[in-house]
C-alpha positions in Angstrom: 10.3 15.0 19.3 11.0 13.8 15.6 7.9 13.4 13.8 7.8 10.1 11.8 6.3 9.7 8.3 4.9 6.8 7.3 5.5 5.4 3.8 3.7 2.3 1.4 6.0 0.1 -0.1 5.2 -2.6 -2.5 6.0 -5.8 -0.5 7.2 -9.3 -2.9 3.6 -11.0 -2.6 2.2 -7.8 -3.8 4.6 -7.3 -7.0 4.1 -10.3 -7.6 0.5 -10.4 -7.6 0.5 -6.4 -9.5 2.9 -8.6 -12.5 1.0 -12.0 -12.6 -2.3 -11.7 -11.2 -0.8 -15.5 -8.5 -3.7 -14.3 -5.9 -6.4 -12.6 -8.2 -7.3 -9.4 -6.3 -9.9 -7.1 -7.2 -9.9 -4.2 -9.4 -9.3 -1.3 -6.5 -6.4 -3.7 -4.7 -4.7 -4.0 -7.9 -5.6 0.3 -8.6 -3.8 0.2 -4.8 -0.9 -1.5 -5.7 -0.4 0.3 -9.3 -0.5 4.2 -7.5 2.1 2.9 -4.9 4.6 1.6 -7.5 3.6 4.5 -9.4 5.5 6.2 -6.7 2.1 7.0 -4.2 4.4 6.3 -1.2 1.7 7.5 1.3 -2.2 6.9 1.8 -2.9 9.9 1.5 -1.3 10.0 -2.0 -2.9 6.8 -2.9 -6.4 8.2 -1.5 -6.2 11.5 -3.6 -4.8 9.5 -7.0 -7.7 6.5 -6.5 -10.6 6.2 -8.6 -12.7 4.2 -6.3 -14.3 6.3 -2.8 -12.2 6.4 0.0 -14.1 4.2 2.0 -13.6 1.7 -1.0 -10.0 2.5 -1.0 -9.7 2.7 2.9 -11.1 -0.5 4.0 -9.3 -2.4 0.7 -5.8 -0.6 2.2 -6.3 -1.9 4.8 -6.7 -5.5 3.6 -3.5 -5.1 1.9 -1.5 -4.3 5.0 -3.0 -6.9 6.6 -2.3 -9.9 4.3 1.3 -8.3 3.4 1.2 -7.1 0.0 1.8 -3.8 1.1 4.4 -2.9 4.0 4.3 0.7 6.2 7.7 1.5 6.7 8.8 4.8 9.0 11.2 7.8 7.2 14.3 5.6 8.7 13.1 2.9 6.9 12.3 0.4 9.8 8.8 -1.4 9.9 6.9 0.1 13.2 7.4 -2.1 16.1 10.9 -3.7 14.9 13.1 -1.5 17.1 
């Protein structure tokens, strides 16, 4: 049985927010987007590197995934549930 590793990537919407501020996300969301852009590819890495409390980061990360600013992909680069 192979365990799948989930990774975080910026979507075009997330990248647009990070570079243009189009959607006016709060500072926690922008921090998370920056960390992902800089290579924090897992939720654990984001939690370790963020300057904000873990509960705030977790809540914000879930929101970013829900609004399609961040995507969760598996190590085979398939979106969960797409195959």
